[in-house]
N, C-alpha and C positions, 0 to 999 in steps of 0.2 A: 182660450181665447186671449189675444194679447191684452194687456192692461192699458186702459184708455185714461186712467188717472182717476175714475169714479172710486175705486176701492180706497186710494189714498185719502180722497175728499171725505168718504164716510167715516174712516179712521179718525181724521183730524175733528170732524163734528163730534164723534163720541168722546174724544179726549177733551174737547172743549166743555162739552156738558158735564162730564164728570168733574173735571177741575172747577167749574163753576160752582157746581153743588158743594163739593169740598170747601171751597172759599167761603160760601155762604154760610156753612156750618161753622167755619172757624171764626167768623165774625160773631155768630150768636153766642158760641162759646167765650170769646173774648169779652163781650159785654157783660155776659152773666157773671165772669170771673171777676171783672172790675166792680161790678155792683156789690159782690161781697155779700156779708151777713154782719149781724149786730152780735157782740159777745159781752156779757156781763148786764148789770143794771144800772150802774151808775149815770148819774145826769151829766150830759155832754153838750157844750155848747155846738149847735149846728152849723155856725159860721166858721169856727177855727178849731172844733174838736178838743176844746179846753176841758179838762175834768173840772166840774162845779162843786164836787163834794167839799163840804165844810164851809160853804158859802151861806150867808143869811138869807131866811126865807121870810117872806117872798123875795126874789131875785129878779130885777128887772133888766139889768145891763150886765153884760160878760165883763169880768174884770180885766181879762186878757186882751181881748179885741174891740171891746166898747159896743159890740152888737146888741141890739134889743132883743132880750130872751123872754119877753113877759107874753109873746104870743103863744099860741098853741105849737107851732113848729120851731120855736126859739131853742127848746131844750129837747134833745133826743136820749133814749136810754140805751145804754150799752157802747162800747168801742166798735167802729167799723172797721172789719177784716176783710180784705180781698182774698178770693180763692185762687192762690198761686198755682196749685196744680191745675186747675182749669184753665188758667191764662196759659200755662207751658203746653197743655193740650192742644189749645187753640193755635198756639205758634207752630207746633209740629204738623198740625193738620193743614195748616196755610203753606207752609214749607212743601209739603208732599202734593198739594194741590197746585202749587205754582210751577212744578216741574213740567207737566204736560204743556201747560199754557206758555212755558218759555220755550219749549222744543217746537210748538206749532208756530210761535212767534217768530222763531228763528228761520223756520222753513219758509215763511212767507216773506220775511226780510230779505233772505238771500235771493228770492226769486224776483225781487225788485231790483231793476237796473237804476242803482241811485244816480249814475253819472248824467241821467237825462235831467237831474235837478242841479247838477253843478253849474256854478255860475260861468259864463263864458270866458272871462278873463282869467279866472283860476284854472279852467280847462286848458285854455291856450298856454299860459305860462308853465303848467306842469308837463305840457306835450314838447315845449321847446326845450325844457330843463331835463327831459328824460334821457339817461345815459345808455339805456340798453339797446338790443337790436331785435327788431321786430315791433309791429304797431301794438301799443298797449291800449287800454280802455280810453284814454284821452283821445288818441287819434281816431279810434273807430267812432267815438262819440262826436268829434269834429267832422268827420266824414258824414256821418249820419244826419246831423243837422244841416250840413250844407246841401245835400241831395234832398232833404225835406224841406226845403226852402224857410228853414226857422231862424235864419241869420238876417238881421237888419243890414242896411247899407254900411253903417260905421263898424259893425262887426266883420263884414265881408271884406272891408278895406284893412282892417288891423290883421285878419287871417291873411290877406295877400303880402302885406308888408313882412309879416313873420315868415312866411312860407319861402319867399325870395330871399330873405336873409339867411334861412337855413340852406338854400340852394348855393349861395356864395360862401358859405363857410366851408372851407376845404378840409378842416380838422375833422368833421363828421365822418368822413370816409364812406363805408358802405350803410351807415345808418340813415342816409338820405334816401336811398331806396327801400330798405328793410323796415324803416319806421313809417312809411307811406307818406313821406312829405311829398314824393313824386305823385302819388295818387291824388293828394289833395290839390297840388298844383294843376295836375290834369282836369280834375272836376272843376275848379275855378275858371280855367281857360274855356272847357267846353260849354259851360253854363254862361259864357259871354260876361263874365264879371271883371275880366281884366281888360284895361285901356291900352292903348298904343304903346304908353311908357312903360306899362307892367311888362307887355310882350317882348320890348326891346331890351329890358332889363333881365328877363328870363334868358334870352339867347346870349346876353353880354356875360352872364354869370356862368354860362354852360360851354362858352367857347374855349376850346384848348388847341395848341399847336405843338408839334414835335418838329423842329428844325434841326436836321441832321447834316453834318458837313465835317470836312477834315478839320481837325483841331488845329493842324499846323499846315499852312500854304507855303508851298515851295515855289520859288520864281520859275516861270515859264513852263510850270507842269499844268496839265488839265486838272481841273476840279470838278467835285460832284456835290451838288446840293439837293436835298429831298426835303420836302415840307408835307407834313401830314396834318390834316385838321380834323377835328370832330367836336361834337356838343356831348359832353359827358353825362350832364345832369338835365335830362329833358323827360317829360312825361313819355310813357311808352307809345301812346297813339298819335304822337306828333309826327306830321309829314310835311315836308316842306321842298321848294325848289331853291337851287343855291347856285351862286356865281361868286368865285373868288379870284383876286388878283393882288399883285404886291406893287410897291414902289421901287425905285432903285434899290439895288443891294450895294451897301458901301463896306469897304474895309477901312477902318479909320474914317478920313475924310475923302478917299478915293472911291468913285463908283466903279465897281467891278462887272456889275450886270446892269444894264439901263432895264427900267421897267417898262412894261409889266414882265417881270421875270417869271411869274407863274401865273397863268390864267387858265380859268376853267369855264366851259361853256355852261349855260343855264341847263340843268338836267333835273329830272325829278329824283327824290331820294325816299325810298321806303323806309329806310333807318336814319337815325339823327347824326349822319355823318356827312361831310362834304369831301370832294375828290381830293386824291393825293397829288400833289404838285412835283414835277421833277424836272430838273435840268442837269444834263451830264456832260462830260468831256468839254468843259469850258475852259479855253484857255486865258490864262491870267497874266496880265501886265502889271507887276507889282513894283516896277522899277522907281517909282516916286516914293515908295514907302520904305522905311529903314526895317532892319530886322527887329525882332522882339515882339512882345505881346501887344495887341491892340483889340478892337471891337469889331464885330460883324454886326451890322445894324439894317434893318429895313422896316417896312410897315405893311402888314396884310389888311386887305379891306375884303369885305364879304357883303353880299347883298342877297337876302332870302325874302320869299314869299311863301307864307303860311298857307298849306292847303288843307291840312286836317289837324284838329277836330273843328277849326274854323277858319276863314280865309281872312288873311291879314297881310300887310305888307305894301310897298318894300320895306324890310327891316335892314338897316344898314349898320355896320360895326367895322371897328378896326382893331387889330391885334399887334402889339408892338414886337419886334424881333430884336433882341440885344444880346449877342453871344460872345464870350471871349474866344479869342483866335490868336495864334501866333504866326509871323513870318519867318521863313528860313532860306538860306541860300538853296540854289538849285540842287547842288550835291550834297546837301546836308544829311546827315543820318538822323531820321525822325522818329522819337520814340512816343507812340500813341496810346500805350498800354497806361491809361491813367487809373483806371478803376482797379486793376489788378496788376500793379507793377511787377510782381514776381512772375508773372506769365511771359515776359519778354523773353528771358533764358529758355523757358520751356518751349516757346514756339520756335525760336532758332535752332534749338536741339532737334525738333521734329522735322526739319527738313533736311532729309538724306540725300537727295539727288535732284539737281535742277539741270534740265538739258534744253537747249534751243535748237530747232531744226528748221530748215528751208525747204519746203515742199511745193512745187507747183506755184512758185512765186509767192506763197504763203509762209509766215513765221508760225511755228508751232511750238510752245512752251510746254514741257513736261514737268511735273512736280511729283516727287515721292515722299510721302509724309508718314511718320510714326509716331504713335503715342501724342497725338495732338491733345493738348490740355483742356480745350473747350470747343464748343460749337463755334466756328468761326467763319467770316466773310472777309476777303481780302482782294485787292486789286493788283494787277501786275503791270509794272511801267517798263516799257522797252526803250531803250535808247540806241541810236545807231549814228555814228559820226557826230555826236554831240547833239542829236536831235531826238 
């Protein structure tokens, strides 16, 4: 039959009984050894054990300590000697008897979740300072107290503040999810403990954009801009509807794309992302701007309505766009291999054949490449009669 824990309980009870008996015997032996015995017949002061031999008789006061020795118990006969062997035996017996008690105590102590007794402020501070990956006992106990409704309003407010700070801390990397800050934030949200300002801060901390564009804009050429947006650090069960748009897009002080350049309809998102904005083949008139480095700027706006785990909204926020960019002449040779400069030569060597054919009124470009240095994506620019 499977062991249901009864055998272990009986064993612990037997060990405790034997150990208790052994300790009781050790105490008795210790007392007996300390009481000792009297050796010899010389008069001894009962108060200070001074040898009174050679003192005048009758003696009423101890010459050593001044105690009254005239009474029947003032003077003892013989020197008091402790039984050292018995004392040592008591100590050994006590040591042997304490072993099983220590073992049982250790088993009982390790079975107790001491984190349930840990003060909240210490629990929260240790969780915030935890450098590892994966929820430790501090995170588990915080989640338990939160779900068991054991935190008062002040403690919940402090937990919300700390959790939002961890969400905003980009240095944490994967520990945001693995240490279960995400789970704690989800529990706080689902339980209705977060106010509108907290929900706004949660989405502000999570909003990220990836604005992709040509690093160099050539005059009178078409340009392509892509904007991807997502919320990187939200609880897994968050669902929302989203709309996103942008202001004017500027290169320096020149508006190159009037807003809204990117606009998405309000749609439901089962995952914490909002749609990709895309604008391609936009003819740029950069005549007023000089060649050289400048900045591409805009502002992205989003409006969200939280659907799950609670309903809230609209939640509005903005994400600034500010990217370095350069302007070059129409026929300039542009090198965009910024991350891997050595790849430029390898890419040029990879093009072995480029041919252009006109078939049924269409232009077909054929490329033959060999030994491409990396996975690539590129655009083909066709010019005819300067256009």
